[in-house]
Each structure stands twice: as structure tokens, then as C-alpha cells.
N, CA, C and O atoms as a GROMACS GRO file, in nm:
protein
  600
    1MET      N    1  10.014  16.963  21.043
    1MET     CA    2  10.106  17.026  20.951
    1MET      C    3  10.214  17.095  21.034
    1MET      O    4  10.184  17.165  21.131
    2THR      N    5  10.339  17.075  20.994
    2THR     CA    6  10.451  17.141  21.061
    2THR      C    7  10.521  17.232  20.961
    2THR      O    8  10.491  17.228  20.842
    3ASN      N    9  10.613  17.313  21.009
    3ASN     CA   10  10.686  17.403  20.921
    3ASN      C   11  10.834  17.368  20.922
    3ASN      O   12  10.891  17.338  21.026
    4THR      N   13  10.896  17.373  20.803
    4THR     CA   14  11.041  17.368  20.792
    4THR      C   15  11.078  17.500  20.727
    4THR      O   16  11.052  17.520  20.609
    5GLY      N   17  11.139  17.587  20.804
    5GLY     CA   18  11.162  17.722  20.751
    5GLY      C   19  11.027  17.791  20.746
    5GLY      O   20  10.958  17.800  20.848
    6ASN      N   21  10.989  17.839  20.628
    6ASN     CA   22  10.860  17.906  20.616
    6ASN      C   23  10.759  17.822  20.537
    6ASN      O   24  10.646  17.867  20.515
    7LYS      N   25  10.797  17.702  20.494
    7LYS     CA   26  10.707  17.618  20.416
    7LYS      C   27  10.644  17.510  20.505
    7LYS      O   28  10.714  17.446  20.583
    8PRO      N   29  10.512  17.492  20.492
    8PRO     CA   30  10.448  17.387  20.572
    8PRO      C   31  10.479  17.248  20.519
    8PRO      O   32  10.492  17.228  20.398
    9VAL      N   33  10.490  17.152  20.610
    9VAL     CA   34  10.505  17.011  20.574
    9VAL      C   35  10.380  16.941  20.624
    9VAL      O   36  10.352  16.939  20.744
   10TYR      N   37  10.306  16.885  20.532
   10TYR     CA   38  10.183  16.815  20.566
   10TYR      C   39  10.218  16.669  20.596
   10TYR      O   40  10.308  16.612  20.535
   11SER      N   41  10.145  16.609  20.690
   11SER     CA   42  10.166  16.468  20.723
   11SER      C   43  10.032  16.397  20.732
   11SER      O   44   9.938  16.446  20.794
   12LEU      N   45  10.025  16.282  20.670
   12LEU     CA   46   9.905  16.199  20.670
   12LEU      C   47   9.942  16.060  20.720
   12LEU      O   48  10.038  16.001  20.672
   13ASP      N   49   9.866  16.009  20.815
   13ASP     CA   50   9.889  15.872  20.862
   13ASP      C   51   9.811  15.775  20.776
   13ASP      O   52   9.693  15.795  20.749
   14VAL      N   53   9.880  15.670  20.732
   14VAL     CA   54   9.820  15.567  20.647
   14VAL      C   55   9.854  15.430  20.708
   14VAL      O   56   9.970  15.398  20.729
   15ARG      N   57   9.752  15.353  20.736
   15ARG     CA   58   9.776  15.217  20.787
   15ARG      C   59   9.796  15.124  20.669
   15ARG      O   60   9.726  15.134  20.568
   16VAL      N   61   9.891  15.033  20.683
   16VAL     CA   62   9.917  14.933  20.580
   16VAL      C   63   9.822  14.817  20.599
   16VAL      O   64   9.821  14.753  20.704
   17TYR      N   65   9.742  14.789  20.496
   17TYR     CA   66   9.650  14.676  20.498
   17TYR      C   67   9.710  14.558  20.424
   17TYR      O   68   9.807  14.573  20.349
   18TYR      N   69   9.652  14.442  20.446
   18TYR     CA   70   9.699  14.320  20.380
   18TYR      C   71   9.705  14.340  20.228
   18TYR      O   72   9.799  14.294  20.163
   19GLU      N   73   9.605  14.407  20.173
   19GLU     CA   74   9.599  14.430  20.027
   19GLU      C   75   9.714  14.516  19.975
   19GLU      O   76   9.740  14.518  19.855
   20ASP      N   77   9.784  14.588  20.065
   20ASP     CA   78   9.896  14.672  20.025
   20ASP      C   79  10.027  14.596  20.016
   20ASP      O   80  10.128  14.651  19.972
   21THR      N   81  10.026  14.470  20.057
   21THR     CA   82  10.152  14.395  20.067
   21THR      C   83  10.165  14.292  19.955
   21THR      O   84  10.068  14.256  19.888
   22ASP      N   85  10.289  14.247  19.937
   22ASP     CA   86  10.317  14.143  19.839
   22ASP      C   87  10.322  14.006  19.907
   22ASP      O   88  10.286  13.993  20.024
   23PHE      N   89  10.365  13.907  19.834
   23PHE     CA   90  10.369  13.770  19.884
   23PHE      C   91  10.453  13.758  20.012
   23PHE      O   92  10.426  13.674  20.096
   24GLY      N   93  10.555  13.843  20.024
   24GLY     CA   94  10.643  13.837  20.141
   24GLY      C   95  10.594  13.919  20.259
   24GLY      O   96  10.662  13.926  20.361
   25GLY      N   97  10.476  13.982  20.247
   25GLY     CA   98  10.422  14.062  20.357
   25GLY      C   99  10.480  14.202  20.367
   25GLY      O  100  10.461  14.271  20.467
   26VAL      N  101  10.549  14.244  20.262
   26VAL     CA  102  10.610  14.376  20.256
   26VAL      C  103  10.525  14.465  20.165
   26VAL      O  104  10.468  14.416  20.067
   27VAL      N  105  10.517  14.594  20.195
   27VAL     CA  106  10.439  14.685  20.110
   27VAL      C  107  10.491  14.676  19.967
   27VAL      O  108  10.611  14.692  19.942
   28TYR      N  109  10.401  14.651  19.873
   28TYR     CA  110  10.434  14.645  19.731
   28TYR      C  111  10.477  14.784  19.687
   28TYR      O  112  10.411  14.883  19.719
   29TYR      N  113  10.587  14.793  19.613
   29TYR     CA  114  10.652  14.921  19.584
   29TYR      C  115  10.559  15.025  19.522
   29TYR      O  116  10.571  15.143  19.554
   30ALA      N  117  10.469  14.986  19.434
   30ALA     CA  118  10.382  15.082  19.367
   30ALA      C  119  10.285  15.149  19.464
   30ALA      O  120  10.236  15.259  19.437
   31ASN      N  121  10.258  15.084  19.576
   31ASN     CA  122  10.164  15.142  19.672
   31ASN      C  123  10.219  15.266  19.740
   31ASN      O  124  10.141  15.350  19.787
   32TYR      N  125  10.351  15.281  19.746
   32TYR     CA  126  10.407  15.404  19.802
   32TYR      C  127  10.364  15.525  19.719
   32TYR      O  128  10.341  15.633  19.774
   33LEU      N  129  10.352  15.507  19.588
   33LEU     CA  130  10.305  15.616  19.502
   33LEU      C  131  10.161  15.653  19.536
   33LEU      O  132  10.125  15.771  19.534
   34LYS      N  133  10.079  15.553  19.569
   34LYS     CA  134   9.941  15.579  19.610
   34LYS      C  135   9.937  15.655  19.742
   34LYS      O  136   9.862  15.751  19.758
   35PHE      N  137  10.019  15.611  19.837
   35PHE     CA  138  10.022  15.678  19.967
   35PHE      C  139  10.067  15.824  19.951
   35PHE      O  140  10.012  15.913  20.015
   36MET      N  141  10.167  15.847  19.867
   36MET     CA  142  10.216  15.983  19.844
   36MET      C  143  10.110  16.069  19.774
   36MET      O  144  10.096  16.187  19.804
   37GLU      N  145  10.037  16.009  19.682
   37GLU     CA  146   9.928  16.080  19.613
   37GLU      C  147   9.823  16.125  19.714
   37GLU      O  148   9.775  16.239  19.708
   38ARG      N  149   9.787  16.038  19.806
   38ARG     CA  150   9.688  16.074  19.908
   38ARG      C  151   9.737  16.193  19.991
   38ARG      O  152   9.661  16.285  20.019
   39ALA      N  153   9.863  16.190  20.030
   39ALA     CA  154   9.917  16.299  20.112
   39ALA      C  155   9.917  16.431  20.034
   39ALA      O  156   9.883  16.534  20.091
   40ARG      N  157   9.954  16.428  19.905
   40ARG     CA  158   9.952  16.552  19.825
   40ARG      C  159   9.810  16.605  19.811
   40ARG      O  160   9.786  16.725  19.824
   41THR      N  161   9.716  16.515  19.785
   41THR     CA  162   9.576  16.556  19.769
   41THR      C  163   9.521  16.617  19.897
   41THR      O  164   9.456  16.721  19.893
   42GLU      N  165   9.547  16.553  20.010
   42GLU     CA  166   9.497  16.604  20.138
   42GLU      C  167   9.567  16.734  20.176
   42GLU      O  168   9.506  16.822  20.237
   43TYR      N  169   9.694  16.747  20.141
   43TYR     CA  170   9.766  16.872  20.166
   43TYR      C  171   9.699  16.987  20.092
   43TYR      O  172   9.673  17.092  20.151
   44LEU      N  173   9.671  16.969  19.963
   44LEU     CA  174   9.603  17.075  19.887
   44LEU      C  175   9.466  17.104  19.945
   44LEU      O  176   9.423  17.219  19.949
   45ARG      N  177   9.397  17.000  19.989
   45ARG     CA  178   9.264  17.018  20.049
   45ARG      C  179   9.274  17.104  20.176
   45ARG      O  180   9.188  17.190  20.199
   46THR      N  181   9.378  17.081  20.258
   46THR     CA  182   9.392  17.161  20.380
   46THR      C  183   9.423  17.307  20.349
   46THR      O  184   9.396  17.396  20.430
   47LEU      N  185   9.480  17.332  20.231
   47LEU     CA  186   9.506  17.470  20.189
   47LEU      C  187   9.382  17.534  20.128
   47LEU      O  188   9.383  17.653  20.095
   48GLY      N  189   9.275  17.457  20.113
   48GLY     CA  190   9.150  17.510  20.060
   48GLY      C  191   9.131  17.486  19.911
   48GLY      O  192   9.050  17.553  19.848
   49PHE      N  193   9.206  17.391  19.854
   49PHE     CA  194   9.199  17.364  19.710
   49PHE      C  195   9.158  17.220  19.686
   49PHE      O  196   9.238  17.127  19.697
   50ASP      N  197   9.031  17.203  19.652
   50ASP     CA  198   8.974  17.073  19.622
   50ASP      C  199   8.995  17.047  19.473
   50ASP      O  200   8.949  17.124  19.389
   51GLN      N  201   9.064  16.939  19.440
   51GLN     CA  202   9.097  16.913  19.299
   51GLN      C  203   8.973  16.888  19.213
   51GLN      O  204   8.974  16.918  19.094
   52SER      N  205   8.867  16.834  19.272
   52SER     CA  206   8.744  16.815  19.196
   52SER      C  207   8.685  16.949  19.153
   52SER      O  208   8.637  16.963  19.041
   53LEU      N  209   8.689  17.046  19.244
   53LEU     CA  210   8.638  17.180  19.210
   53LEU      C  211   8.728  17.249  19.108
   53LEU      O  212   8.678  17.314  19.016
   54LEU      N  213   8.859  17.236  19.122
   54LEU     CA  214   8.949  17.296  19.025
   54LEU      C  215   8.923  17.238  18.886
   54LEU      O  216   8.928  17.310  18.786
   55PHE      N  217   8.897  17.109  18.881
   55PHE     CA  218   8.868  17.044  18.754
   55PHE      C  219   8.734  17.094  18.698
   55PHE      O  220   8.725  17.131  18.581
   56GLY      N  221   8.632  17.093  18.781
   56GLY     CA  222   8.498  17.129  18.735
   56GLY      C  223   8.481  17.276  18.704
   56GLY      O  224   8.417  17.312  18.605
   57GLU      N  225   8.536  17.363  18.788
   57GLU     CA  226   8.512  17.506  18.774
   57GLU      C  227   8.618  17.578  18.690
   57GLU      O  228   8.586  17.672  18.617
   58GLN      N  229   8.742  17.534  18.700
   58GLN     CA  230   8.849  17.604  18.628
   58GLN      C  231   8.911  17.520  18.517
   58GLN      O  232   8.998  17.568  18.444
   59ARG      N  233   8.865  17.395  18.503
   59ARG     CA  234   8.916  17.304  18.399
   59ARG      C  235   9.067  17.285  18.411
   59ARG      O  236   9.138  17.279  18.311
   60ARG      N  237   9.113  17.275  18.535
   60ARG     CA  238   9.255  17.250  18.562
   60ARG      C  239   9.268  17.115  18.630
   60ARG      O  240   9.183  17.076  18.710
   61MET      N  241   9.375  17.046  18.599
   61MET     CA  242   9.402  16.918  18.663
   61MET      C  243   9.552  16.904  18.687
   61MET      O  244   9.633  16.962  18.615
   62PHE      N  245   9.586  16.826  18.788
   62PHE     CA  246   9.726  16.802  18.820
   62PHE      C  247   9.761  16.658  18.784
   62PHE      O  248   9.687  16.565  18.814
   63VAL      N  249   9.876  16.642  18.719
   63VAL     CA  250   9.923  16.509  18.681
   63VAL      C  251  10.069  16.495  18.723
   63VAL      O  252  10.142  16.593  18.733
   64VAL      N  253  10.108  16.372  18.748
   64VAL     CA  254  10.247  16.344  18.782
   64VAL      C  255  10.328  16.347  18.652
   64VAL      O  256  10.302  16.271  18.559
   65ARG      N  257  10.426  16.435  18.649
   65ARG     CA  258  10.516  16.446  18.533
   65ARG      C  259  10.635  16.352  18.550
   65ARG      O  260  10.679  16.289  18.454
   66SER      N  261  10.686  16.344  18.672
   66SER     CA  262  10.794  16.250  18.701
   66SER      C  263  10.792  16.215  18.849
   66SER      O  264  10.743  16.291  18.932
   67ALA      N  265  10.847  16.098  18.878
   67ALA     CA  266  10.854  16.051  19.016
   67ALA      C  267  10.987  15.979  19.034
   67ALA      O  268  11.020  15.885  18.962
   68ASP      N  269  11.062  16.025  19.132
   68ASP     CA  270  11.188  15.961  19.168
   68ASP      C  271  11.171  15.910  19.310
   68ASP      O  272  11.174  15.988  19.405
   69VAL      N  273  11.154  15.779  19.324
   69VAL     CA  274  11.126  15.720  19.455
   69VAL      C  275  11.243  15.630  19.495
   69VAL      O  276  11.292  15.549  19.417
   70GLN      N  277  11.285  15.647  19.618
   70GLN     CA  278  11.392  15.565  19.676
   70GLN      C  279  11.330  15.480  19.787
   70GLN      O  280  11.261  15.531  19.875
   71PHE      N  281  11.357  15.350  19.782
   71PHE     CA  282  11.304  15.259  19.882
   71PHE      C  283  11.416  15.229  19.981
   71PHE      O  284  11.521  15.176  19.944
   72VAL      N  285  11.393  15.263  20.107
   72VAL     CA  286  11.498  15.260  20.208
   72VAL      C  287  11.491  15.133  20.293
   72VAL      O  288  11.592  15.065  20.311
   73SER      N  289  11.374  15.102  20.345
   73SER     CA  290  11.356  14.983  20.427
   73SER      C  291  11.212  14.937  20.413
   73SER      O  292  11.126  15.016  20.372
   74PRO      N  293  11.182  14.812  20.446
   74PRO     CA  294  11.047  14.762  20.422
   74PRO      C  295  10.944  14.810  20.524
   74PRO      O  296  10.973  14.822  20.643
   75ALA      N  297  10.826  14.836  20.475
   75ALA     CA  298  10.710  14.856  20.562
   75ALA      C  299  10.627  14.729  20.548
   75ALA      O  300  10.627  14.664  20.444
   76ARG      N  301  10.557  14.696  20.655
   76ARG     CA  302  10.486  14.568  20.658
   76ARG      C  303  10.339  14.587  20.698
   76ARG      O  304  10.296  14.694  20.742
   77PHE      N  305  10.266  14.478  20.681
   77PHE     CA  306  10.125  14.474  20.720
   77PHE      C  307  10.106  14.531  20.860
   77PHE      O  308  10.180  14.497  20.952
   78ASP      N  309  10.008  14.617  20.874
   78ASP     CA  310   9.964  14.679  20.999
   78ASP      C  311  10.053  14.792  21.049
   78ASP      O  312  10.022  14.854  21.151
   79ASP      N  313  10.164  14.822  20.979
   79ASP     CA  314  10.240  14.942  21.014
   79ASP      C  315  10.155  15.064  20.990
   79ASP      O  316  10.067  15.064  20.905
   80VAL      N  317  10.182  15.169  21.066
   80VAL     CA  318  10.123  15.300  21.038
   80VAL      C  319  10.234  15.384  20.978
   80VAL      O  320  10.339  15.403  21.039
   81LEU      N  321  10.209  15.435  20.859
   81LEU     CA  322  10.307  15.518  20.791
   81LEU      C  323  10.268  15.665  20.805
   81LEU      O  324  10.152  15.702  20.784
   82SER      N  325  10.364  15.746  20.840
   82SER     CA  326  10.347  15.890  20.836
   82SER      C  327  10.400  15.933  20.699
   82SER      O  328  10.519  15.920  20.672
   83VAL      N  329  10.311  15.984  20.614
   83VAL     CA  330  10.347  16.021  20.477
   83VAL      C  331  10.343  16.173  20.467
   83VAL      O  332  10.238  16.234  20.484
   84THR      N  333  10.459  16.233  20.439
   84THR     CA  334  10.466  16.379  20.434
   84THR      C  335  10.458  16.429  20.290
   84THR      O  336  10.483  16.356  20.195
   85ALA      N  337  10.421  16.555  20.278
   85ALA     CA  338  10.417  16.624  20.149
   85ALA      C  339  10.463  16.767  20.173
   85ALA      O  340  10.406  16.841  20.254
   86GLU      N  341  10.568  16.805  20.103
   86GLU     CA  342  10.624  16.940  20.115
   86GLU      C  343  10.652  16.994  19.975
   86GLU      O  344  10.723  16.931  19.897
   87VAL      N  345  10.598  17.110  19.945
   87VAL     CA  346  10.626  17.175  19.818
   87VAL      C  347  10.760  17.247  19.831
   87VAL      O  348  10.777  17.331  19.919
   88VAL      N  349  10.855  17.212  19.743
   88VAL     CA  350  10.987  17.273  19.751
   88VAL      C  351  11.017  17.366  19.635
   88VAL      O  352  11.111  17.445  19.640
   89LYS      N  353  10.936  17.358  19.529
   89LYS     CA  354  10.956  17.446  19.414
   89LYS      C  355  10.822  17.470  19.346
   89LYS      O  356  10.745  17.377  19.324
   90VAL      N  357  10.795  17.596  19.313
   90VAL     CA  358  10.671  17.631  19.244
   90VAL      C  359  10.709  17.708  19.118
   90VAL      O  360  10.785  17.804  19.122
   91ARG      N  361  10.654  17.663  19.008
   91ARG     CA  362  10.671  17.733  18.881
   91ARG      C  363  10.533  17.770  18.829
   91ARG      O  364  10.432  17.741  18.893
   92ARG      N  365  10.529  17.834  18.714
   92ARG     CA  366  10.402  17.880  18.657
   92ARG      C  367  10.304  17.765  18.637
   92ARG      O  368  10.185  17.778  18.669
   93ALA      N  369  10.352  17.652  18.585
   93ALA     CA  370  10.263  17.540  18.553
   93ALA      C  371  10.303  17.410  18.621
   93ALA      O  372  10.261  17.302  18.579
   94SER      N  373  10.384  17.419  18.726
   94SER     CA  374  10.424  17.296  18.795
   94SER      C  375  10.465  17.325  18.938
   94SER      O  376  10.489  17.439  18.977
   95MET      N  377  10.471  17.218  19.014
   95MET     CA  378  10.520  17.225  19.152
   95MET      C  379  10.593  17.095  19.182
   95MET      O  380  10.556  16.988  19.133
   96GLU      N  381  10.697  17.107  19.262
   96GLU     CA  382  10.776  16.990  19.299
   96GLU      C  383  10.756  16.961  19.446
   96GLU      O  384  10.768  17.050  19.531
   97PHE      N  385  10.725  16.837  19.475
   97PHE     CA  386  10.707  16.790  19.612
   97PHE      C  387  10.824  16.703  19.653
   97PHE      O  388  10.879  16.629  19.572
   98VAL      N  389  10.861  16.712  19.779
   98VAL     CA  390  10.949  16.614  19.843
   98VAL      C  391  10.862  16.542  19.944
   98VAL      O  392  10.791  16.605  20.023
   99GLN      N  393  10.869  16.410  19.942
   99GLN     CA  394  10.784  16.330  20.030
   99GLN      C  395  10.863  16.221  20.099
   99GLN      O  396  10.964  16.172  20.048
  100GLN      N  397  10.814  16.184  20.217
  100GLN     CA  398  10.874  16.075  20.293
  100GLN      C  399  10.764  15.986  20.350
  100GLN      O  400  10.657  16.033  20.388
  101CYS      N  401  10.794  15.858  20.356
  101CYS     CA  402  10.708  15.762  20.425
  101CYS      C  403  10.790  15.706  20.540
  101CYS      O  404  10.897  15.649  20.519
  102THR      N  405  10.740  15.723  20.660
  102THR     CA  406  10.809  15.678  20.779
  102THR      C  407  10.717  15.584  20.855
  102THR      O  408  10.602  15.619  20.883
  103ALA      N  409  10.767  15.466  20.890
  103ALA     CA  410  10.688  15.371  20.968
  103ALA      C  411  10.704  15.405  21.116
  103ALA      O  412  10.816  15.414  21.167
  104VAL      N  413  10.592  15.424  21.182
  104VAL     CA  414  10.592  15.450  21.326
  104VAL      C  415  10.556  15.319  21.393
  104VAL      O  416  10.445  15.267  21.376
  105ARG      N  417  10.651  15.266  21.468
  105ARG     CA  418  10.632  15.133  21.527
  105ARG      C  419  10.650  15.137  21.677
  105ARG      O  420  10.731  15.213  21.729
  106SER      N  421  10.573  15.053  21.746
  106SER     CA  422  10.592  15.037  21.890
  106SER      C  423  10.726  14.971  21.913
  106SER      O  424  10.766  14.881  21.839
  107THR      N  425  10.794  15.016  22.016
  107THR     CA  426  10.922  14.956  22.050
  107THR      C  427  10.896  14.825  22.123
  107THR      O  428  10.829  14.824  22.227
  108ALA      N  429  10.948  14.716  22.071
  108ALA     CA  430  10.927  14.583  22.131
  108ALA      C  431  10.986  14.580  22.271
  108ALA      O  432  11.093  14.636  22.296
  109ASN      N  433  10.917  14.515  22.360
  109ASN     CA  434  10.962  14.496  22.498
  109ASN      C  435  10.979  14.628  22.574
  109ASN      O  436  11.054  14.635  22.671
  110ASP      N  437  10.910  14.732  22.529
  110ASP     CA  438  10.920  14.862  22.597
  110ASP      C  439  10.790  14.884  22.674
  110ASP      O  440  10.685  14.903  22.613
  111THR      N  441  10.797  14.880  22.806
  111THR     CA  442  10.678  14.894  22.889
  111THR      C  443  10.633  15.040  22.900
  111THR      O  444  10.524  15.067  22.951
  112SER      N  445  10.714  15.134  22.853
  112SER     CA  446  10.677  15.275  22.861
  112SER      C  447  10.590  15.319  22.745
  112SER      O  448  10.549  15.435  22.738
  113GLY      N  449  10.561  15.227  22.652
  113GLY     CA  450  10.478  15.263  22.538
  113GLY      C  451  10.555  15.342  22.434
  113GLY      O  452  10.495  15.416  22.356
  114GLY      N  453  10.685  15.327  22.431
  114GLY     CA  454  10.769  15.399  22.337
  114GLY      C  455  10.749  15.354  22.193
  114GLY      O  456  10.689  15.249  22.167
  115SER      N  457  10.799  15.434  22.102
  115SER     CA  458  10.790  15.398  21.961
  115SER      C  459  10.915  15.445  21.889
  115SER      O  460  10.992  15.527  21.940
  116SER      N  461  10.934  15.390  21.770
  116SER     CA  462  11.046  15.432  21.687
  116SER      C  463  10.991  15.470  21.550
  116SER      O  464  10.881  15.430  21.513
  117SER      N  465  11.068  15.545  21.476
  117SER     CA  466  11.031  15.583  21.341
  117SER      C  467  11.140  15.537  21.246
  117SER      O  468  11.258  15.567  21.264
  118ASP      N  469  11.099  15.462  21.144
  118ASP     CA  470  11.193  15.411  21.046
  118ASP      C  471  11.154  15.464  20.908
  118ASP      O  472  11.043  15.443  20.862
  119LEU      N  473  11.248  15.534  20.844
  119LEU     CA  474  11.226  15.583  20.709
  119LEU      C  475  11.215  15.464  20.615
  119LEU      O  476  11.304  15.379  20.612
  120VAL      N  477  11.107  15.457  20.538
  120VAL     CA  478  11.090  15.344  20.447
  120VAL      C  479  11.098  15.385  20.300
  120VAL      O  480  11.140  15.304  20.217
  121ALA      N  481  11.060  15.509  20.266
  121ALA     CA  482  11.068  15.553  20.127
  121ALA      C  483  11.070  15.705  20.121
  121ALA      O  484  11.013  15.774  20.206
  122THR      N  485  11.137  15.756  20.018
  122THR     CA  486  11.137  15.900  19.992
  122THR      C  487  11.103  15.921  19.845
  122THR      O  488  11.123  15.832  19.762
  123GLY      N  489  11.052  16.038  19.816
  123GLY     CA  490  11.019  16.066  19.676
  123GLY      C  491  11.032  16.213  19.643
  123GLY      O  492  11.008  16.300  19.726
  124LYS      N  493  11.071  16.237  19.520
  124LYS     CA  494  11.067  16.372  19.462
  124LYS      C  495  10.971  16.362  19.344
  124LYS      O  496  10.998  16.293  19.246
  125ILE      N  497  10.859  16.432  19.355
  125ILE     CA  498  10.750  16.419  19.260
  125ILE      C  499  10.726  16.555  19.192
  125ILE      O  500  10.702  16.655  19.259
  126LEU      N  501  10.731  16.556  19.060
  126LEU     CA  502  10.702  16.678  18.984
  126LEU      C  503  10.559  16.670  18.933
  126LEU      O  504  10.522  16.575  18.863
  127ILE      N  505  10.480  16.769  18.969
  127ILE     CA  506  10.338  16.775  18.933
  127ILE      C  507  10.319  16.887  18.831
  127ILE      O  508  10.363  17.000  18.852
  128ALA      N  509  10.253  16.855  18.721
  128ALA     CA  510  10.222  16.956  18.618
  128ALA      C  511  10.074  16.991  18.624
  128ALA      O  512   9.989  16.907  18.653
  129CYS      N  513  10.046  17.117  18.595
  129CYS     CA  514   9.908  17.164  18.585
  129CYS      C  515   9.869  17.162  18.437
  129CYS      O  516   9.938  17.220  18.354
  130LEU      N  517   9.759  17.094  18.407
  130LEU     CA  518   9.713  17.083  18.268
  130LEU      C  519   9.574  17.141  18.251
  130LEU      O  520   9.493  17.140  18.344
  131ASP      N  521   9.548  17.191  18.132
  131ASP     CA  522   9.413  17.227  18.090
  131ASP      C  523   9.339  17.094  18.072
  131ASP      O  524   9.385  17.007  17.998
  132ALA      N  525   9.225  17.078  18.138
  132ALA     CA  526   9.154  16.951  18.138
  132ALA      C  527   9.096  16.915  18.002
  132ALA      O  528   9.066  16.798  17.977
  133ASP      N  529   9.080  17.013  17.914
  133ASP     CA  530   9.022  16.985  17.783
  133ASP      C  531   9.128  16.953  17.678
  133ASP      O  532   9.109  16.865  17.594
  134SER      N  533   9.241  17.025  17.682
  134SER     CA  534   9.345  17.005  17.580
  134SER      C  535   9.460  16.916  17.628
  134SER      O  536   9.539  16.868  17.546
  135PHE      N  537   9.468  16.894  17.758
  135PHE     CA  538   9.579  16.820  17.819
  135PHE      C  539   9.714  16.887  17.793
  135PHE      O  540   9.817  16.820  17.790
  136LYS      N  541   9.712  17.017  17.773
  136LYS     CA  542   9.834  17.094  17.755
  136LYS      C  543   9.866  17.168  17.885
  136LYS      O  544   9.775  17.204  17.960
  137PRO      N  545   9.995  17.190  17.912
  137PRO     CA  546  10.031  17.264  18.033
  137PRO      C  547   9.966  17.401  18.036
  137PRO      O  548   9.953  17.467  17.932
  138CYS      N  549   9.924  17.443  18.154
  138CYS     CA  550   9.867  17.577  18.171
  138CYS      C  551   9.905  17.628  18.310
  138CYS      O  552   9.952  17.553  18.395
  139ALA      N  553   9.886  17.756  18.329
  139ALA     CA  554   9.921  17.819  18.456
  139ALA      C  555   9.837  17.759  18.569
  139ALA      O  556   9.718  17.730  18.553
  140MET      N  557   9.902  17.743  18.684
  140MET     CA  558   9.830  17.699  18.804
  140MET      C  559   9.730  17.807  18.842
  140MET      O  560   9.751  17.924  18.810
  141PRO      N  561   9.623  17.771  18.910
  141PRO     CA  562   9.531  17.873  18.959
  141PRO      C  563   9.608  17.975  19.041
  141PRO      O  564   9.690  17.939  19.126
  142GLY      N  565   9.582  18.104  19.015
  142GLY     CA  566   9.655  18.211  19.081
  142GLY      C  567   9.650  18.205  19.233
  142GLY      O  568   9.751  18.229  19.300
  143ALA      N  569   9.534  18.172  19.287
  143ALA     CA  570   9.520  18.167  19.434
  143ALA      C  571   9.608  18.057  19.492
  143ALA      O  572   9.668  18.076  19.598
  144LEU      N  573   9.616  17.943  19.426
  144LEU     CA  574   9.701  17.834  19.474
  144LEU      C  575   9.848  17.873  19.465
  144LEU      O  576   9.924  17.851  19.560
  145LYS      N  577   9.888  17.929  19.354
  145LYS     CA  578  10.027  17.970  19.338
  145LYS      C  579  10.066  18.072  19.444
  145LYS      O  580  10.177  18.068  19.497
  146MET      N  581   9.974  18.163  19.475
  146MET     CA  582  10.002  18.265  19.576
  146MET      C  583  10.024  18.199  19.714
  146MET      O  584  10.116  18.235  19.787
  147VAL      N  585   9.938  18.103  19.747
  147VAL     CA  586   9.951  18.034  19.876
  147VAL      C  587  10.082  17.956  19.882
  147VAL      O  588  10.150  17.958  19.984
  148LEU      N  589  10.117  17.888  19.773
  148LEU     CA  590  10.238  17.806  19.771
  148LEU      C  591  10.364  17.892  19.770
  148LEU      O  592  10.468  17.850  19.822
  149ASP      N  593  10.357  18.011  19.710
  149ASP     CA  594  10.471  18.101  19.705
  149ASP      C  595  10.498  18.171  19.837
  149ASP      O  596  10.610  18.216  19.862
  150SER      N  597  10.395  18.180  19.923
  150SER     CA  598  10.410  18.255  20.047
  150SER      C  599  10.487  18.179  20.152
  150SER      O  600  10.508  18.230  20.263
   0.00000   0.00000   0.00000
């Protein structure tokens, strides 16, 4: 996890498997949403908030309210993607993430073991907190909101 200003940016490495690609060998667009979901989930876990426990103990769940994803360049089979998750806005019952998927690739013909990073997708994802029984918006757990606000 790194910091930009005072907010942490979480990063998760995800390898692209054959099952993640389309007929042309390029990552199928919907899979970027899966990769971003994994990064958000692991980010919350590193902050000490397991979504299964929040659901079971506090009857709270997080759902995607909206997703704005931009596809910049193709990722391919066997690439390793660095998928970031950064909370940029926190409200009473929602949080907004900015995310990036960057392919980290070995530089061809480079004997020094160099690598390059190519931005492949970006996303702005709005997450809503819902009451698990009524599916109505509700306040985020206070401890989580406090951590995200700090």
C-alpha cells in the first residue's frame, strides 16, 4: 500500500489467465470489473474490515451503484496486472473509489531484467452501503468510516 497525499492506495497483483481472455487473446472487458472488485475487497480486508463479518454481524453489505470504466490498451494472457484501489470520497452511506489496472511487462530484448508499465484500464466506482435485510441504503459502519475519513 502506498500513499498519495494522506490517503492510502492499495495495489493487488493479478495474473491474467487464459479464461480471462476473449477469442483474440485480449482480456475480456467485463473481467476488469472482477479484478477491481478483488482489489477493493482486499483493500478493505487490509484495513481490518472483512465483508463477510460485516454482513453476518452488522447486516451491512456493499454493492456497486455505478461504474465508469475506461479501456486504454489491451492486456493479454499471462500479463501481471497491478490493480489499485483508492478511496477518494466518503459519504454517510457510500464511498467512491478510483482504480487503475496497469500491465507490468518485461522489456523485450533487455538483458538487465527491466520492465515497463502500461495503463490498460481505469475506473471510478461508486459503492453503496446497504442494510442486508431491506436492501435500503444505510450508514457505513462507524469504524470503517472513521478509518476512511482519516
